[in-house]
N, CA, C and O of each residue as an XYZ file, in Angstrom:
440
protein
N      16.011      7.599     20.577
C      15.107      6.443     21.254
C      13.701      6.916     20.762
O      12.901      6.115     20.279
N      13.458      8.113     20.889
C      12.226      8.759     20.462
C      12.101      8.415     18.854
O      11.142      7.801     18.387
N      12.946      8.786     18.264
C      12.736      8.422     16.660
C      12.748      7.184     16.391
O      12.448      6.939     15.222
N      13.077      5.955     17.295
C      12.762      4.557     16.632
C      11.308      4.336     17.096
O      10.543      3.686     16.384
N      10.897      4.872     18.296
C       9.592      4.609     18.915
C       8.538      5.220     17.771
O       7.571      4.538     17.432
N       8.725      6.261     17.315
C       8.084      7.071     16.372
C       7.817      6.115     15.132
O       6.809      5.510     14.766
N       9.225      6.221     14.578
C       8.966      5.138     13.401
C       8.469      3.972     13.547
O       8.083      3.431     12.511
N       8.331      3.286     14.728
C       8.053      1.868     14.943
C       6.444      2.314     14.692
O       5.819      1.620     13.890
N       5.750      3.430     15.336
C       4.158      3.629     15.202
C       4.118      4.115     13.950
O       3.097      3.787     13.345
N       4.847      4.759     13.375
C       4.197      5.066     11.914
C       4.585      4.099     10.665
O       4.191      4.422      9.544
N       5.293      3.011     10.830
C       5.610      2.088     10.022
C       4.455      1.614      9.478
O       4.056      2.021      8.387
N       3.812      0.705     10.193
C       2.250      0.006      9.890
C       1.405      0.910      9.111
O       0.711      0.529      8.169
N       1.475      2.040      9.500
C       0.586      2.736      8.857
C       0.920      3.303      7.485
O       0.053      3.698      6.705
N       2.309      3.322      7.216
C       2.782      3.623      6.024
C       2.737      2.435      4.804
O       2.729      2.551      3.578
N       2.711      1.259      5.676
C       2.756     -0.014      4.792
C       1.385     -0.367      4.414
O       1.193     -0.841      3.294
N       0.324     -0.172      5.297
C      -1.190     -0.270      5.321
C      -1.490      0.683      4.146
O      -2.106      0.210      3.191
N      -1.137      1.907      4.122
C      -1.567      2.679      3.160
C      -1.193      2.428      1.546
O      -1.931      2.643      0.585
N       0.119      1.931      1.541
C       0.766      1.488      0.301
C      -0.063      0.263     -0.356
O      -0.306      0.073     -1.548
N      -0.393     -0.447      0.676
C      -0.982     -1.803      0.247
C      -2.456     -1.442     -0.063
O      -2.924     -2.118     -0.979
N      -3.364     -0.463      0.530
C      -4.798     -0.293      0.061
C      -4.718      0.650     -0.862
O      -5.750      1.312     -0.966
N      -3.642      1.012     -1.737
C      -3.916      1.903     -2.796
C      -4.630      1.297     -3.989
O      -4.356      0.117     -4.211
N      -5.373      1.809     -4.681
C      -6.282      1.615     -5.834
C      -5.299      0.985     -6.873
O      -4.273      1.510     -7.304
N      -5.821     -0.269     -7.198
C      -5.151     -1.042     -8.556
C      -5.552     -0.396     -9.699
O      -4.904     -0.626    -10.720
N      -6.677      0.522     -9.756
C      -6.650      1.076    -10.948
C      -5.744      2.572    -11.000
O      -5.323      3.005    -12.072
N      -5.526      3.243     -9.760
C      -4.782      4.335     -9.735
C      -3.136      3.962    -10.075
O      -2.306      4.719    -10.578
N      -2.960      2.639     -9.660
C      -1.597      2.060    -10.083
C      -1.606      1.892    -11.299
O      -0.710      2.536    -11.846
N      -2.273      1.262    -12.028
C      -2.463      1.039    -13.443
C      -2.432      2.157    -14.147
O      -1.808      2.050    -15.203
N      -2.867      3.136    -13.938
C      -2.950      4.364    -14.419
C      -1.611      5.022    -14.586
O      -1.217      5.444    -15.673
N      -0.848      5.100    -13.346
C       0.686      5.434    -13.288
C       1.453      4.482    -14.207
O       2.228      4.930    -15.052
N       1.251      3.222    -14.055
C       1.839      2.333    -14.985
C       1.872      2.751    -16.604
O       2.885      2.742    -17.303
N       0.382      3.159    -17.080
C       0.023      3.344    -18.326
C       0.849      4.830    -18.907
O       1.385      5.073    -19.988
N       0.667      5.688    -17.619
C       1.212      7.035    -17.800
C       2.778      7.074    -18.393
O       3.162      7.529    -19.470
N       3.624      6.378    -17.218
C       5.001      6.261    -17.340
C       5.104      5.524    -18.822
O       5.856      6.050    -19.642
N       4.543      4.597    -19.113
C       5.010      3.667    -20.330
C       4.699      4.696    -21.536
O       5.498      4.752    -22.471
N       3.625      5.456    -21.523
C       3.542      6.514    -22.614
C       4.327      7.561    -22.757
O       4.548      8.124    -23.830
N       4.844      7.906    -21.532
C       6.015      9.049    -21.674
C       7.255      8.516    -21.925
O       7.995      9.297    -22.524
N       7.744      7.403    -21.654
C       9.119      6.734    -21.729
C       9.168      5.937    -23.082
O      10.146      6.026    -23.825
N       8.225      5.260    -23.334
C       8.404      4.299    -24.297
C       7.758      4.820    -25.654
O       8.436      4.848    -26.682
N       6.453      5.224    -25.632
C       5.710      5.734    -26.951
C       5.857      6.889    -27.450
O       5.870      7.053    -28.670
N       5.982      7.800    -26.653
C       5.775      9.153    -26.988
C       6.896      9.990    -26.475
O       6.503     10.868    -25.707
N       8.202      9.965    -26.687
C       9.333     10.339    -25.791
C       9.343     11.821    -26.431
O       9.122     12.086    -27.612
N       9.650     12.743    -25.378
C       9.650     14.100    -25.858
C       8.411     15.073    -26.332
O       8.507     16.280    -26.555
N       7.315     14.329    -26.427
C       6.027     14.792    -26.822
C       5.159     15.282    -25.301
O       5.171     14.811    -24.164
N       4.528     16.303    -25.851
C       3.566     16.572    -24.789
C       2.370     15.709    -24.785
O       1.675     15.429    -25.761
N       2.176     15.222    -23.248
C       1.191     14.201    -23.253
C       0.053     14.876    -22.253
O       0.253     15.546    -21.240
N      -1.251     14.472    -22.882
C      -2.316     15.255    -21.818
C      -3.387     14.124    -21.790
O      -4.028     13.849    -22.805
N      -3.586     13.415    -20.497
C      -4.640     12.302    -20.358
C      -5.882     13.050    -20.427
O      -6.121     14.138    -19.903
N      -6.859     12.123    -21.346
C      -8.318     12.615    -21.690
C      -9.190     11.806    -20.726
O     -10.110     12.325    -20.093
N      -8.868     10.537    -20.644
C      -9.898      9.415    -19.866
C      -9.157      8.231    -19.875
O      -8.508      7.733    -20.795
N      -9.403      7.707    -18.320
C      -8.691      6.383    -17.996
C      -9.789      5.505    -17.812
O     -10.532      5.823    -16.883
N     -10.155      4.265    -18.587
C     -11.145      3.503    -18.625
C     -11.201      2.559    -17.192
O     -10.567      2.947    -16.211
N     -11.808      1.600    -17.153
C     -12.051      0.599    -15.957
C     -11.067     -0.577    -16.335
O     -10.985     -1.190    -17.400
N     -10.302     -0.730    -15.105
C      -9.474     -1.869    -14.962
C     -10.124     -3.101    -15.139
O     -10.740     -3.281    -14.088
N     -10.332     -4.089    -15.927
C     -10.806     -5.336    -16.131
C      -9.917     -6.525    -16.534
O      -8.901     -6.488    -17.228
N     -10.496     -7.568    -15.970
C      -9.534     -8.647    -16.050
C      -9.851     -9.227    -17.159
O     -10.976     -9.123    -17.648
N      -8.724    -10.030    -17.783
C      -8.596    -10.460    -18.994
C      -9.006    -11.702    -19.158
O      -8.427    -12.555    -18.485
N      -9.906    -12.057    -19.919
C     -10.653    -13.402    -19.934
C     -10.049    -14.300    -21.031
O     -10.268    -15.479    -20.751
N      -9.439    -14.172    -22.056
C      -9.163    -14.950    -23.002
C      -7.886    -16.091    -22.603
O      -6.827    -15.710    -22.104
N      -8.126    -17.257    -22.853
C      -7.397    -18.095    -22.336
C      -6.094    -18.838    -23.229
O      -5.390    -19.795    -22.909
N      -6.083    -18.011    -24.438
C      -4.899    -18.038    -25.336
C      -3.958    -17.228    -24.992
O      -2.985    -17.228    -25.746
N      -3.921    -16.444    -23.982
C      -2.717    -15.611    -23.881
C      -2.640    -15.656    -22.030
O      -3.057    -14.691    -21.390
N      -2.190    -16.615    -21.488
C      -2.450    -16.828    -20.047
C      -1.439    -15.788    -19.344
O      -1.781    -15.584    -18.180
N      -0.343    -15.109    -19.713
C       0.119    -13.886    -18.988
C      -0.655    -12.933    -18.716
O      -0.652    -12.512    -17.559
N      -1.355    -12.453    -19.508
C      -1.933    -11.205    -19.348
C      -3.299    -11.369    -18.380
O      -4.154    -12.219    -18.628
N      -3.380    -10.509    -17.328
C      -4.272    -10.615    -16.540
C      -5.146     -9.382    -16.249
O      -6.161     -9.403    -15.552
N      -4.650     -8.345    -16.845
C      -5.758     -7.126    -16.780
C      -5.631     -6.444    -18.115
O      -4.670     -6.603    -18.867
N      -6.652     -5.687    -18.354
C      -6.772     -4.614    -19.504
C      -7.351     -3.369    -19.203
O      -8.338     -3.346    -18.468
N      -6.869     -2.302    -19.677
C      -7.572     -0.920    -19.408
C      -7.281     -0.040    -20.733
O      -6.226     -0.147    -21.358
N      -8.275      0.798    -21.078
C      -8.250      1.600    -21.847
C      -8.099      2.808    -21.600
O      -8.724      3.227    -20.625
N      -7.299      3.716    -22.315
C      -6.870      4.908    -21.957
C      -6.924      5.928    -23.266
O      -6.472      5.568    -24.352
N      -7.372      6.916    -23.111
C      -7.675      7.788    -24.303
C      -6.919      9.451    -23.775
O      -7.209     10.129    -22.789
N      -6.034      9.679    -24.709
C      -5.028     10.859    -24.362
C      -4.839     11.559    -25.749
O      -5.212     11.116    -26.836
N      -4.102     12.890    -25.473
C      -3.765     13.696    -26.604
C      -2.252     13.779    -26.513
O      -1.596     13.862    -25.475
N      -1.840     13.748    -27.647
C      -0.162     14.192    -27.823
C      -0.038     15.513    -28.766
O      -0.764     15.684    -29.745
N       0.633     16.117    -28.491
C       0.935     17.555    -29.364
C       2.062     17.170    -29.905
O       3.025     16.787    -29.240
N       2.032     17.249    -31.299
C       3.154     16.889    -32.167
C       3.528     18.163    -32.945
O       2.635     18.818    -33.482
N       4.766     18.521    -33.022
C       5.022     19.705    -34.008
C       5.472     19.440    -35.204
O       6.537     18.831    -35.302
N       4.839     19.795    -36.229
C       4.929     19.666    -37.520
C       6.052     20.260    -38.395
O       6.127     21.462    -38.137
N       6.747     19.979    -39.114
C       8.208     20.243    -39.323
C       7.836     21.444    -40.452
O       8.476     22.496    -40.443
N       6.984     21.255    -41.217
C       6.726     22.136    -42.221
C       5.933     23.481    -41.872
O       6.189     24.378    -42.675
N       5.284     23.734    -41.147
C       4.580     24.995    -40.600
C       4.770     25.349    -39.145
O       4.046     26.203    -38.633
N       5.802     24.674    -38.390
C       6.048     25.010    -37.112
C       4.953     25.224    -35.995
O       5.061     26.024    -35.065
N       4.026     24.500    -36.198
C       2.668     24.751    -35.450
C       2.508     23.197    -34.578
O       2.884     22.143    -35.091
N       2.033     23.257    -33.514
C       1.933     22.033    -32.612
C       0.497     21.601    -32.876
O      -0.434     22.399    -32.775
N       0.346     20.430    -33.188
C      -0.858     19.720    -33.690
C      -1.063     18.725    -32.593
O      -0.226     17.968    -32.103
N      -2.478     18.880    -32.262
C      -2.868     18.088    -31.133
C      -3.504     16.694    -31.606
O      -4.429     16.811    -32.409
N      -3.211     15.626    -31.298
C      -3.841     14.148    -31.899
C      -4.407     13.574    -30.869
O      -3.885     13.673    -29.759
N      -5.653     12.827    -31.076
C      -6.281     12.065    -29.879
C      -5.977     10.495    -30.307
O      -6.146     10.040    -31.439
N      -5.545      9.846    -29.280
C      -5.235      8.461    -29.272
C      -6.277      7.680    -28.188
O      -6.880      8.145    -27.221
N      -6.251      6.510    -28.657
C      -6.908      5.816    -27.825
C      -6.126      4.300    -27.784
O      -5.957      3.549    -28.744
N      -5.819      4.144    -26.758
C      -5.059      2.760    -26.377
C      -5.497      1.925    -25.587
O      -5.982      2.373    -24.548
N      -5.485      0.383    -25.800
C      -5.726     -0.665    -25.166
C      -4.696     -1.270    -24.559
O      -4.007     -2.014    -25.257
N      -4.371     -1.105    -23.215
C      -3.042     -1.469    -22.533
C      -3.610     -3.000    -21.894
O      -4.746     -3.185    -21.455
N      -2.522     -4.011    -21.968
C      -2.404     -5.603    -21.502
C      -1.409     -5.495    -20.496
O      -0.262     -5.164    -20.797
N      -1.767     -5.762    -19.253
C      -0.840     -6.105    -18.118
C      -1.186     -7.501    -17.652
O      -2.259     -8.096    -17.756
N       0.180     -7.971    -17.011
C       0.344     -9.060    -16.136
C      -0.241     -8.970    -14.827
O      -1.084     -8.083    -14.696
N       0.040     -9.760    -13.728
C      -0.641     -9.734    -12.504
C      -0.017     -8.582    -11.471
O      -0.590     -8.115    -10.487
N       1.038     -8.320    -11.863
C       1.735     -7.462    -11.124
C       1.543     -5.800    -11.858
O       1.985     -4.796    -11.300
N       0.886     -5.775    -13.044
C       0.601     -4.622    -13.447
C       1.485     -4.207    -14.310
O       1.388     -2.996    -14.507
N       2.375     -4.767    -14.954
C       3.450     -4.695    -15.965
C       3.029     -4.769    -17.203
O       2.596     -5.838    -17.633
N       3.087     -3.596    -18.016
C       2.301     -3.739    -19.196
C       3.171     -4.615    -20.105
O       4.398     -4.512    -20.115
N       2.473     -5.502    -20.888
C       2.915     -6.293    -21.722
C       2.626     -5.980    -23.254
O       3.470     -6.281    -24.098
N       1.517     -5.420    -23.578
C       1.215     -4.954    -25.160
C       0.432     -3.798    -24.863
O      -0.182     -3.530    -23.831
N       0.553     -3.122    -25.978
C      -0.707     -2.072    -26.173
C      -0.907     -1.909    -27.728
O      -0.022     -1.826    -28.579
N      -2.261     -1.881    -27.902
C      -2.856     -1.522    -29.215
C      -3.492     -0.307    -29.212
O      -4.008      0.111    -28.176
N      -3.529      0.452    -30.464
C      -4.167      1.619    -30.613
C      -4.885      1.845    -31.799
O      -4.611      1.092    -32.733
N      -5.770      2.735    -31.987
C      -5.978      3.510    -33.114
C      -6.316      4.998    -33.117
O      -7.026      5.455    -32.222
N      -5.866      5.715    -34.023
C      -5.980      7.056    -34.161
C      -7.570      7.585    -33.965
O      -8.368      7.108    -34.772
N      -8.082      8.500    -32.994
C      -9.274      8.797    -32.649
C      -9.333     10.106    -33.670
O      -9.995      9.850    -34.675
N      -8.930     11.101    -33.646
C      -8.798     12.166    -34.531
C      -8.084     12.382    -35.621
O      -8.175     13.455    -36.216
């Protein structure tokens, strides 16, 4: 009985804390997961900077609602000299209203 009472008191706090989580933080987590699982599997990922979450204004692509820029480093092992080479990338991620990544564009910084 006590556990039900304690749970009923804590449940609103847990739900409210989850709802109030920062959209930028959530977008950053989505971006990090996307990089680690889809773009650079098995490579060493080091975040450098996460840009501002901005609403996407172009009307020609209505499913995209948000955009965020992210700079990070990837260490890749070269086959010829067995050294780890660090490359800096800057990606622009495009997300829908639920922060699911729809598209990513990049260019090599270093």
